[in-house]
N, CA, C and O atoms as CSV, one atom per row, in Angstrom:
chain,resi,resn,atom,element,x,y,z
A,1,MET,N,N,-70.863,83.829,-119.609
A,1,MET,CA,C,-70.083,84.941,-120.109
A,1,MET,C,C,-68.955,85.240,-119.111
A,1,MET,O,O,-69.203,85.384,-117.914
A,2,ASN,N,N,-67.761,85.331,-119.591
A,2,ASN,CA,C,-66.605,85.636,-118.748
A,2,ASN,C,C,-66.475,87.138,-118.573
A,2,ASN,O,O,-66.694,87.920,-119.498
A,3,TYR,N,N,-66.117,87.508,-117.367
A,3,TYR,CA,C,-65.940,88.924,-117.068
A,3,TYR,C,C,-64.475,89.285,-117.283
A,3,TYR,O,O,-63.581,88.628,-116.751
A,4,TYR,N,N,-64.239,90.318,-118.055
A,4,TYR,CA,C,-62.883,90.794,-118.301
A,4,TYR,C,C,-62.652,92.056,-117.475
A,4,TYR,O,O,-63.383,93.039,-117.601
A,5,GLU,N,N,-61.636,92.013,-116.637
A,5,GLU,CA,C,-61.309,93.174,-115.807
A,5,GLU,C,C,-60.272,94.026,-116.530
A,5,GLU,O,O,-59.186,93.545,-116.854
A,6,THR,N,N,-60.601,95.270,-116.779
A,6,THR,CA,C,-59.682,96.150,-117.485
A,6,THR,C,C,-58.539,96.571,-116.569
A,6,THR,O,O,-58.644,96.468,-115.347
A,7,VAL,N,N,-57.468,97.039,-117.156
A,7,VAL,CA,C,-56.304,97.468,-116.385
A,7,VAL,C,C,-56.642,98.647,-115.469
A,7,VAL,O,O,-56.234,98.640,-114.308
A,8,PRO,N,N,-57.380,99.666,-115.953
A,8,PRO,CA,C,-57.732,100.762,-115.033
A,8,PRO,C,C,-58.566,100.306,-113.838
A,8,PRO,O,O,-58.381,100.801,-112.726
A,9,GLU,N,N,-59.489,99.358,-114.065
A,9,GLU,CA,C,-60.311,98.851,-112.959
A,9,GLU,C,C,-59.456,98.072,-111.963
A,9,GLU,O,O,-59.641,98.195,-110.752
A,10,LYS,N,N,-58.536,97.282,-112.464
A,10,LYS,CA,C,-57.633,96.523,-111.607
A,10,LYS,C,C,-56.765,97.476,-110.778
A,10,LYS,O,O,-56.551,97.244,-109.588
A,11,SER,N,N,-56.272,98.531,-111.396
A,11,SER,CA,C,-55.454,99.528,-110.698
A,11,SER,C,C,-56.266,100.253,-109.631
A,11,SER,O,O,-55.768,100.507,-108.534
A,12,ARG,N,N,-57.516,100.587,-109.950
A,12,ARG,CA,C,-58.376,101.277,-108.996
A,12,ARG,C,C,-58.620,100.408,-107.766
A,12,ARG,O,O,-58.563,100.898,-106.638
A,13,ARG,N,N,-58.893,99.115,-107.979
A,13,ARG,CA,C,-59.122,98.214,-106.844
A,13,ARG,C,C,-57.864,98.049,-106.002
A,13,ARG,O,O,-57.945,97.981,-104.775
A,14,TYR,N,N,-56.702,97.984,-106.649
A,14,TYR,CA,C,-55.427,97.873,-105.933
A,14,TYR,C,C,-55.187,99.104,-105.063
A,14,TYR,O,O,-54.816,98.975,-103.896
A,15,ARG,N,N,-55.396,100.295,-105.624
A,15,ARG,CA,C,-55.216,101.543,-104.857
A,15,ARG,C,C,-56.210,101.631,-103.707
A,15,ARG,O,O,-55.860,102.099,-102.623
A,16,ALA,N,N,-57.443,101.187,-103.929
A,16,ALA,CA,C,-58.457,101.220,-102.868
A,16,ALA,C,C,-58.077,100.286,-101.715
A,16,ALA,O,O,-58.267,100.633,-100.550
A,17,ARG,N,N,-57.541,99.107,-102.035
A,17,ARG,CA,C,-57.099,98.180,-100.978
A,17,ARG,C,C,-55.941,98.762,-100.185
A,17,ARG,O,O,-55.921,98.662,-98.958
A,18,ARG,N,N,-54.976,99.369,-100.867
A,18,ARG,CA,C,-53.825,99.974,-100.173
A,18,ARG,C,C,-54.271,101.150,-99.305
A,18,ARG,O,O,-53.763,101.329,-98.198
A,19,ARG,N,N,-55.208,101.946,-99.793
A,19,ARG,CA,C,-55.713,103.081,-99.023
A,19,ARG,C,C,-56.432,102.594,-97.767
A,19,ARG,O,O,-56.288,103.183,-96.696
A,20,MET,N,N,-57.205,101.519,-97.900
A,20,MET,CA,C,-57.903,100.960,-96.733
A,20,MET,C,C,-56.904,100.415,-95.718
A,20,MET,O,O,-57.109,100.571,-94.514
A,21,LYS,N,N,-55.819,99.775,-96.181
A,21,LYS,CA,C,-54.781,99.302,-95.265
A,21,LYS,C,C,-54.155,100.464,-94.506
A,21,LYS,O,O,-53.893,100.362,-93.308
A,22,ALA,N,N,-53.916,101.575,-95.214
A,22,ALA,CA,C,-53.336,102.757,-94.571
A,22,ALA,C,C,-54.299,103.328,-93.534
A,22,ALA,O,O,-53.869,103.724,-92.451
A,23,MET,N,N,-55.596,103.377,-93.847
A,23,MET,CA,C,-56.573,103.905,-92.894
A,23,MET,C,C,-56.692,102.992,-91.681
A,23,MET,O,O,-56.834,103.483,-90.560
A,24,LEU,N,N,-56.638,101.679,-91.875
A,24,LEU,CA,C,-56.683,100.743,-90.754
A,24,LEU,C,C,-55.449,100.897,-89.867
A,24,LEU,O,O,-55.538,100.783,-88.644
A,25,LYS,N,N,-54.302,101.157,-90.486
A,25,LYS,CA,C,-53.093,101.379,-89.705
A,25,LYS,C,C,-53.230,102.653,-88.873
A,25,LYS,O,O,-52.837,102.678,-87.707
A,26,LEU,N,N,-53.790,103.713,-89.470
A,26,LEU,CA,C,-54.006,104.968,-88.740
A,26,LEU,C,C,-55.019,104.798,-87.611
A,26,LEU,O,O,-54.892,105.426,-86.560
A,27,ALA,N,N,-56.027,103.948,-87.828
A,27,ALA,CA,C,-57.036,103.712,-86.787
A,27,ALA,C,C,-56.445,102.913,-85.629
A,27,ALA,O,O,-56.983,102.936,-84.522
A,28,ASP,N,N,-55.356,102.215,-85.875
A,28,ASP,CA,C,-54.606,101.491,-84.837
A,28,ASP,C,C,-55.484,100.508,-84.056
A,28,ASP,O,O,-55.470,100.483,-82.825
A,29,GLY,N,N,-56.242,99.706,-84.795
A,29,GLY,CA,C,-57.055,98.674,-84.150
A,29,GLY,C,C,-58.458,99.119,-83.784
A,29,GLY,O,O,-59.308,98.277,-83.492
A,30,GLY,N,N,-58.721,100.402,-83.790
A,30,GLY,CA,C,-60.054,100.908,-83.469
A,30,GLY,C,C,-60.871,101.105,-84.732
A,30,GLY,O,O,-60.419,100.776,-85.828
A,31,PRO,N,N,-62.067,101.639,-84.582
A,31,PRO,CA,C,-62.884,101.914,-85.765
A,31,PRO,C,C,-62.309,103.096,-86.551
A,31,PRO,O,O,-61.665,103.979,-85.984
A,32,ILE,N,N,-62.549,103.096,-87.847
A,32,ILE,CA,C,-62.088,104.197,-88.695
A,32,ILE,C,C,-63.068,105.347,-88.514
A,32,ILE,O,O,-64.221,105.263,-88.937
A,33,ARG,N,N,-62.600,106.432,-87.879
A,33,ARG,CA,C,-63.443,107.608,-87.621
A,33,ARG,C,C,-62.609,108.874,-87.726
A,33,ARG,O,O,-61.382,108.841,-87.639
A,34,CYS,N,N,-63.297,109.982,-87.914
A,34,CYS,CA,C,-62.646,111.287,-87.945
A,34,CYS,C,C,-62.051,111.584,-86.563
A,34,CYS,O,O,-62.715,111.396,-85.544
A,35,ALA,N,N,-60.815,112.041,-86.536
A,35,ALA,CA,C,-60.152,112.345,-85.267
A,35,ALA,C,C,-60.729,113.590,-84.608
A,35,ALA,O,O,-60.521,113.796,-83.412
A,36,ILE,N,N,-61.445,114.421,-85.349
A,36,ILE,CA,C,-61.972,115.682,-84.829
A,36,ILE,C,C,-63.423,115.539,-84.387
A,36,ILE,O,O,-63.745,115.805,-83.229
A,37,CYS,N,N,-64.305,115.120,-85.300
A,37,CYS,CA,C,-65.740,115.089,-84.966
A,37,CYS,C,C,-66.278,113.681,-84.753
A,37,CYS,O,O,-67.404,113.528,-84.278
A,38,GLY,N,N,-65.509,112.647,-85.090
A,38,GLY,CA,C,-65.965,111.281,-84.877
A,38,GLY,C,C,-66.825,110.727,-86.002
A,38,GLY,O,O,-67.553,109.757,-85.791
A,39,CYS,N,N,-66.760,111.317,-87.194
A,39,CYS,CA,C,-67.543,110.835,-88.336
A,39,CYS,C,C,-67.233,109.360,-88.586
A,39,CYS,O,O,-66.067,108.999,-88.744
A,40,PRO,N,N,-68.261,108.496,-88.625
A,40,PRO,CA,C,-68.028,107.060,-88.759
A,40,PRO,C,C,-67.998,106.542,-90.198
A,40,PRO,O,O,-67.887,105.333,-90.398
A,41,HIS,N,N,-68.092,107.409,-91.200
A,41,HIS,CA,C,-68.192,106.979,-92.602
A,41,HIS,C,C,-66.806,106.783,-93.206
A,41,HIS,O,O,-66.197,107.727,-93.708
A,42,GLU,N,N,-66.320,105.558,-93.151
A,42,GLU,CA,C,-64.952,105.279,-93.596
A,42,GLU,C,C,-64.756,105.476,-95.095
A,42,GLU,O,O,-63.632,105.704,-95.542
A,43,GLU,N,N,-65.827,105.391,-95.874
A,43,GLU,CA,C,-65.691,105.515,-97.322
A,43,GLU,C,C,-65.369,106.945,-97.786
A,43,GLU,O,O,-64.974,107.144,-98.935
A,44,ILE,N,N,-65.534,107.932,-96.910
A,44,ILE,CA,C,-65.254,109.319,-97.301
A,44,ILE,C,C,-64.086,109.943,-96.538
A,44,ILE,O,O,-63.817,111.135,-96.691
A,45,MET,N,N,-63.389,109.148,-95.717
A,45,MET,CA,C,-62.304,109.700,-94.888
A,45,MET,C,C,-61.155,110.257,-95.716
A,45,MET,O,O,-60.818,109.731,-96.777
A,46,HIS,N,N,-60.568,111.323,-95.213
A,46,HIS,CA,C,-59.367,111.915,-95.780
A,46,HIS,C,C,-58.220,111.665,-94.813
A,46,HIS,O,O,-58.436,111.436,-93.623
A,47,ILE,N,N,-57.007,111.711,-95.330
A,47,ILE,CA,C,-55.825,111.643,-94.489
A,47,ILE,C,C,-55.291,113.062,-94.411
A,47,ILE,O,O,-54.853,113.621,-95.416
A,48,GLY,N,N,-55.327,113.649,-93.211
A,48,GLY,CA,C,-54.971,115.060,-93.062
A,48,GLY,C,C,-53.806,115.269,-92.114
A,48,GLY,O,O,-53.445,114.391,-91.329
A,49,HIS,N,N,-53.235,116.445,-92.210
A,49,HIS,CA,C,-52.124,116.847,-91.344
A,49,HIS,C,C,-52.653,117.700,-90.198
A,49,HIS,O,O,-53.293,118.721,-90.450
A,50,PRO,N,N,-52.408,117.314,-88.944
A,50,PRO,CA,C,-52.902,118.120,-87.832
A,50,PRO,C,C,-52.229,119.483,-87.738
A,50,PRO,O,O,-52.846,120.453,-87.298
A,51,GLU,N,N,-50.966,119.562,-88.149
A,51,GLU,CA,C,-50.269,120.845,-88.144
A,51,GLU,C,C,-50.265,121.388,-89.563
A,51,GLU,O,O,-49.665,120.793,-90.458
A,52,HIS,N,N,-50.927,122.502,-89.767
A,52,HIS,CA,C,-51.053,123.061,-91.102
A,52,HIS,C,C,-49.801,123.868,-91.423
A,52,HIS,O,O,-49.541,124.904,-90.812
A,53,ARG,N,N,-49.027,123.375,-92.397
A,53,ARG,CA,C,-47.805,124.075,-92.794
A,53,ARG,C,C,-47.752,124.276,-94.293
A,53,ARG,O,O,-46.673,124.208,-94.883
A,54,GLY,N,N,-48.866,124.517,-94.912
A,54,GLY,CA,C,-48.871,124.645,-96.361
A,54,GLY,C,C,-48.580,123.287,-96.978
A,54,GLY,O,O,-49.138,122.281,-96.541
A,55,GLY,N,N,-47.726,123.240,-97.975
A,55,GLY,CA,C,-47.368,121.975,-98.599
A,55,GLY,C,C,-46.011,121.465,-98.175
A,55,GLY,O,O,-45.643,120.343,-98.523
A,56,ARG,N,N,-45.264,122.247,-97.441
A,56,ARG,CA,C,-43.900,121.858,-97.076
A,56,ARG,C,C,-43.880,120.567,-96.259
A,56,ARG,O,O,-43.004,119.724,-96.450
A,57,TYR,N,N,-44.819,120.415,-95.371
A,57,TYR,CA,C,-44.876,119.256,-94.485
A,57,TYR,C,C,-45.060,117.969,-95.295
A,57,TYR,O,O,-44.399,116.963,-95.039
A,58,HIS,N,N,-45.949,118.018,-96.255
A,58,HIS,CA,C,-46.260,116.845,-97.062
A,58,HIS,C,C,-45.125,116.518,-98.025
A,58,HIS,O,O,-44.839,115.342,-98.251
A,59,ARG,N,N,-44.481,117.509,-98.590
A,59,ARG,CA,C,-43.428,117.264,-99.569
A,59,ARG,C,C,-42.188,116.611,-98.959
A,59,ARG,O,O,-41.396,116.005,-99.681
A,60,LYS,N,N,-42.008,116.725,-97.647
A,60,LYS,CA,C,-40.858,116.092,-97.008
A,60,LYS,C,C,-41.019,114.583,-96.912
A,60,LYS,O,O,-40.031,113.872,-96.729
A,61,MET,N,N,-42.247,114.079,-97.033
A,61,MET,CA,C,-42.475,112.643,-97.001
A,61,MET,C,C,-41.978,112.060,-98.324
A,61,MET,O,O,-42.171,112.658,-99.382
A,62,ASP,N,N,-41.351,110.915,-98.261
A,62,ASP,CA,C,-40.837,110.281,-99.468
A,62,ASP,C,C,-41.974,109.631,-100.235
A,62,ASP,O,O,-42.610,108.701,-99.738
A,63,GLY,N,N,-42.230,110.107,-101.426
A,63,GLY,CA,C,-43.231,109.478,-102.282
A,63,GLY,C,C,-44.659,109.851,-101.930
A,63,GLY,O,O,-44.921,110.931,-101.401
A,64,LYS,N,N,-45.561,108.963,-102.223
A,64,LYS,CA,C,-46.992,109.187,-102.013
A,64,LYS,C,C,-47.384,108.968,-100.557
A,64,LYS,O,O,-46.692,108.268,-99.817
A,65,MET,N,N,-48.483,109.562,-100.159
A,65,MET,CA,C,-48.945,109.515,-98.770
A,65,MET,C,C,-49.241,108.084,-98.305
A,65,MET,O,O,-48.771,107.682,-97.241
A,66,VAL,N,N,-50.003,107.318,-99.071
A,66,VAL,CA,C,-50.386,105.967,-98.651
A,66,VAL,C,C,-49.145,105.085,-98.529
A,66,VAL,O,O,-49.022,104.327,-97.568
A,67,SER,N,N,-48.236,105.174,-99.481
A,67,SER,CA,C,-47.005,104.377,-99.419
A,67,SER,C,C,-46.194,104.752,-98.184
A,67,SER,O,O,-45.646,103.883,-97.507
A,68,TRP,N,N,-46.122,106.038,-97.896
A,68,TRP,CA,C,-45.372,106.501,-96.730
A,68,TRP,C,C,-45.994,105.954,-95.439
A,68,TRP,O,O,-45.271,105.513,-94.545
A,69,ILE,N,N,-47.314,105.980,-95.337
A,69,ILE,CA,C,-47.999,105.478,-94.141
A,69,ILE,C,C,-47.730,103.987,-93.963
A,69,ILE,O,O,-47.468,103.536,-92.848
A,70,LEU,N,N,-47.791,103.223,-95.039
A,70,LEU,CA,C,-47.635,101.775,-94.944
A,70,LEU,C,C,-46.217,101.345,-94.587
A,70,LEU,O,O,-46.035,100.290,-93.978
A,71,ARG,N,N,-45.211,102.133,-94.950
A,71,ARG,CA,C,-43.830,101.697,-94.689
A,71,ARG,C,C,-43.185,102.361,-93.478
A,71,ARG,O,O,-42.065,102.003,-93.113
A,72,THR,N,N,-43.866,103.324,-92.843
A,72,THR,CA,C,-43.308,104.059,-91.720
A,72,THR,C,C,-43.873,103.517,-90.407
A,72,THR,O,O,-45.032,103.103,-90.369
A,73,PRO,N,N,-43.088,103.511,-89.336
A,73,PRO,CA,C,-43.599,103.048,-88.034
A,73,PRO,C,C,-44.804,103.883,-87.577
A,73,PRO,O,O,-44.873,105.086,-87.828
A,74,ILE,N,N,-45.740,103.224,-86.907
A,74,ILE,CA,C,-47.013,103.856,-86.522
A,74,ILE,C,C,-46.814,105.076,-85.629
A,74,ILE,O,O,-47.597,106.022,-85.718
A,75,GLU,N,N,-45.798,105.088,-84.775
A,75,GLU,CA,C,-45.576,106.235,-83.889
A,75,GLU,C,C,-45.295,107.500,-84.702
A,75,GLU,O,O,-45.843,108.564,-84.414
A,76,GLU,N,N,-44.442,107.377,-85.711
A,76,GLU,CA,C,-44.119,108.539,-86.551
A,76,GLU,C,C,-45.313,108.955,-87.406
A,76,GLU,O,O,-45.551,110.145,-87.612
A,77,VAL,N,N,-46.056,107.976,-87.898
A,77,VAL,CA,C,-47.228,108.270,-88.721
A,77,VAL,C,C,-48.252,109.066,-87.916
A,77,VAL,O,O,-48.782,110.066,-88.400
A,78,LYS,N,N,-48.532,108.622,-86.681
A,78,LYS,CA,C,-49.543,109.301,-85.855
A,78,LYS,C,C,-49.120,110.708,-85.450
A,78,LYS,O,O,-49.975,111.538,-85.142
A,79,GLU,N,N,-47.819,110.995,-85.442
A,79,GLU,CA,C,-47.360,112.352,-85.146
A,79,GLU,C,C,-47.633,113.298,-86.300
A,79,GLU,O,O,-47.816,114.496,-86.087
A,80,ARG,N,N,-47.662,112.774,-87.529
A,80,ARG,CA,C,-47.721,113.634,-88.704
A,80,ARG,C,C,-49.046,113.665,-89.439
A,80,ARG,O,O,-49.357,114.662,-90.091
A,81,VAL,N,N,-49.848,112.592,-89.355
A,81,VAL,CA,C,-51.131,112.558,-90.073
A,81,VAL,C,C,-52.214,111.943,-89.203
A,81,VAL,O,O,-51.929,111.259,-88.220
A,82,GLN,N,N,-53.466,112.198,-89.581
A,82,GLN,CA,C,-54.619,111.626,-88.877
A,82,GLN,C,C,-55.775,111.502,-89.852
A,82,GLN,O,O,-55.748,112.095,-90.931
A,83,LEU,N,N,-56.792,110.732,-89.477
A,83,LEU,CA,C,-57.986,110.591,-90.300
A,83,LEU,C,C,-58.926,111.758,-90.019
A,83,LEU,O,O,-59.159,112.113,-88.863
A,84,GLU,N,N,-59.461,112.348,-91.081
A,84,GLU,CA,C,-60.394,113.474,-90.957
A,84,GLU,C,C,-61.521,113.300,-91.956
A,84,GLU,O,O,-61.315,112.767,-93.047
A,85,CYS,N,N,-62.709,113.748,-91.585
A,85,CYS,CA,C,-63.827,113.742,-92.531
A,85,CYS,C,C,-63.640,114.931,-93.485
A,85,CYS,O,O,-62.855,115.831,-93.184
A,86,PRO,N,N,-64.332,114.956,-94.609
A,86,PRO,CA,C,-64.175,116.062,-95.552
A,86,PRO,C,C,-64.508,117.427,-94.943
A,86,PRO,O,O,-63.879,118.427,-95.287
A,87,TYR,N,N,-65.492,117.473,-94.040
A,87,TYR,CA,C,-65.879,118.747,-93.428
A,87,TYR,C,C,-64.744,119.318,-92.580
A,87,TYR,O,O,-64.369,120.480,-92.740
A,88,CYS,N,N,-64.200,118.506,-91.684
A,88,CYS,CA,C,-63.120,118.971,-90.804
A,88,CYS,C,C,-61.857,119.281,-91.596
A,88,CYS,O,O,-61.147,120.237,-91.286
A,89,ASN,N,N,-61.576,118.476,-92.619
A,89,ASN,CA,C,-60.392,118.698,-93.442
A,89,ASN,C,C,-60.516,120.008,-94.219
A,89,ASN,O,O,-59.552,120.769,-94.298
A,90,SER,N,N,-61.679,120.277,-94.790
A,90,SER,CA,C,-61.884,121.517,-95.541
A,90,SER,C,C,-61.808,122.737,-94.621
A,90,SER,O,O,-61.207,123.751,-94.975
A,91,TRP,N,N,-62.413,122.633,-93.451
A,91,TRP,CA,C,-62.374,123.729,-92.478
A,91,TRP,C,C,-60.918,124.015,-92.092
A,91,TRP,O,O,-60.503,125.172,-92.026
A,92,HIS,N,N,-60.163,122.971,-91.843
A,92,HIS,CA,C,-58.759,123.122,-91.452
A,92,HIS,C,C,-57.948,123.755,-92.575
A,92,HIS,O,O,-57.090,124.599,-92.313
A,93,ASN,N,N,-58.204,123.362,-93.826
A,93,ASN,CA,C,-57.484,123.938,-94.959
A,93,ASN,C,C,-57.823,125.412,-95.163
A,93,ASN,O,O,-56.961,126.199,-95.555
A,94,LYS,N,N,-59.066,125.786,-94.901
A,94,LYS,CA,C,-59.480,127.172,-95.126
A,94,LYS,C,C,-59.082,128.106,-93.982
A,94,LYS,O,O,-58.577,129.202,-94.223
A,95,PHE,N,N,-59.309,127.674,-92.736
A,95,PHE,CA,C,-59.109,128.555,-91.585
A,95,PHE,C,C,-57.849,128.251,-90.770
A,95,PHE,O,O,-57.556,128.953,-89.803
A,96,LYS,N,N,-57.103,127.209,-91.154
A,96,LYS,CA,C,-55.862,126.824,-90.461
A,96,LYS,C,C,-56.093,126.374,-89.022
A,96,LYS,O,O,-55.169,126.385,-88.209
A,97,GLU,N,N,-57.316,125.983,-88.711
A,97,GLU,CA,C,-57.673,125.423,-87.412
A,97,GLU,C,C,-58.889,124.521,-87.631
A,97,GLU,O,O,-59.548,124.596,-88.668
A,98,TYR,N,N,-59.175,123.677,-86.652
A,98,TYR,CA,C,-60.315,122.776,-86.789
A,98,TYR,C,C,-61.587,123.485,-86.339
A,98,TYR,O,O,-61.522,124.452,-85.580
A,99,PRO,N,N,-62.753,123.008,-86.806
A,99,PRO,CA,C,-63.999,123.672,-86.435
A,99,PRO,C,C,-64.236,123.630,-84.926
A,99,PRO,O,O,-63.942,122.627,-84.276
A,100,PRO,N,N,-64.770,124.729,-84.369
A,100,PRO,CA,C,-65.096,124.710,-82.932
A,100,PRO,C,C,-66.224,123.715,-82.658
A,100,PRO,O,O,-66.920,123.284,-83.578
A,101,GLU,N,N,-66.395,123.359,-81.401
A,101,GLU,CA,C,-67.392,122.354,-81.000
A,101,GLU,C,C,-68.783,122.641,-81.565
A,101,GLU,O,O,-69.458,121.720,-82.027
A,102,ASP,N,N,-69.221,123.896,-81.537
A,102,ASP,CA,C,-70.578,124.219,-81.981
A,102,ASP,C,C,-70.738,124.155,-83.499
A,102,ASP,O,O,-71.868,124.143,-83.987
A,103,LYS,N,N,-69.650,124.114,-84.256
A,103,LYS,CA,C,-69.723,124.050,-85.724
A,103,LYS,C,C,-69.461,122.646,-86.270
A,103,LYS,O,O,-69.572,122.427,-87.476
A,104,ARG,N,N,-69.119,121.699,-85.409
A,104,ARG,CA,C,-68.824,120.339,-85.854
A,104,ARG,C,C,-70.104,119.553,-86.095
A,104,ARG,O,O,-71.105,119.777,-85.415
A,105,PRO,N,N,-70.083,118.627,-87.063
A,105,PRO,CA,C,-71.259,117.770,-87.262
A,105,PRO,C,C,-71.446,116.844,-86.067
A,105,PRO,O,O,-70.474,116.454,-85.419
A,106,CYS,N,N,-72.673,116.500,-85.782
A,106,CYS,CA,C,-72.994,115.618,-84.655
A,106,CYS,C,C,-73.340,114.239,-85.213
A,106,CYS,O,O,-74.204,114.115,-86.081
A,107,TRP,N,N,-72.672,113.215,-84.720
A,107,TRP,CA,C,-72.901,111.852,-85.181
A,107,TRP,C,C,-73.530,111.050,-84.055
A,107,TRP,O,O,-72.937,110.905,-82.986
A,108,ASN,N,N,-74.719,110.531,-84.287
A,108,ASN,CA,C,-75.422,109.752,-83.285
A,108,ASN,C,C,-75.174,108.273,-83.563
A,108,ASN,O,O,-75.829,107.683,-84.423
A,109,ASP,N,N,-74.237,107.676,-82.842
A,109,ASP,CA,C,-73.885,106.284,-83.056
A,109,ASP,C,C,-74.994,105.315,-82.645
A,109,ASP,O,O,-75.075,104.207,-83.175
A,110,GLU,N,N,-75.837,105.720,-81.714
A,110,GLU,CA,C,-76.904,104.826,-81.257
A,110,GLU,C,C,-77.864,104.486,-82.395
A,110,GLU,O,O,-78.354,103.360,-82.468
A,111,LEU,N,N,-78.140,105.445,-83.285
A,111,LEU,CA,C,-79.046,105.183,-84.398
A,111,LEU,C,C,-78.408,104.257,-85.421
A,111,LEU,O,O,-79.112,103.471,-86.055
A,112,ARG,N,N,-77.107,104.327,-85.595
A,112,ARG,CA,C,-76.420,103.476,-86.570
A,112,ARG,C,C,-76.356,102.036,-86.105
A,112,ARG,O,O,-76.353,101.138,-86.946
A,113,ARG,N,N,-76.307,101.775,-84.829
A,113,ARG,CA,C,-76.154,100.405,-84.313
A,113,ARG,C,C,-77.433,99.604,-84.402
A,113,ARG,O,O,-77.387,98.376,-84.337
A,114,ARG,N,N,-78.563,100.249,-84.547
A,114,ARG,CA,C,-79.843,99.536,-84.559
A,114,ARG,C,C,-80.096,98.853,-85.859
A,114,ARG,O,O,-81.132,98.209,-86.027
């Protein structure tokens, strides 16, 4: 039986590959982790703005976020965006600052390596 790939599925896979390329560029050769708490789960990472300026900051970028990351030099990209886990990103959106040390999730890398 031949497998037929639908157009929406093909588009979803294309967007997922481009998003992963953008995250790898942001990681700059290192592992994909949250810049705030060190969350190692790359499948749930968000691309966030370290300086919270409402939507004005994001709207100045030409086009979509992933496209902008892929076509812009890494120095400029790292000044404007970073990888964040959903917890840190939500906290930043709600309180306009990142969670304090005692409120951040703790990730034990030693257990994951075994």
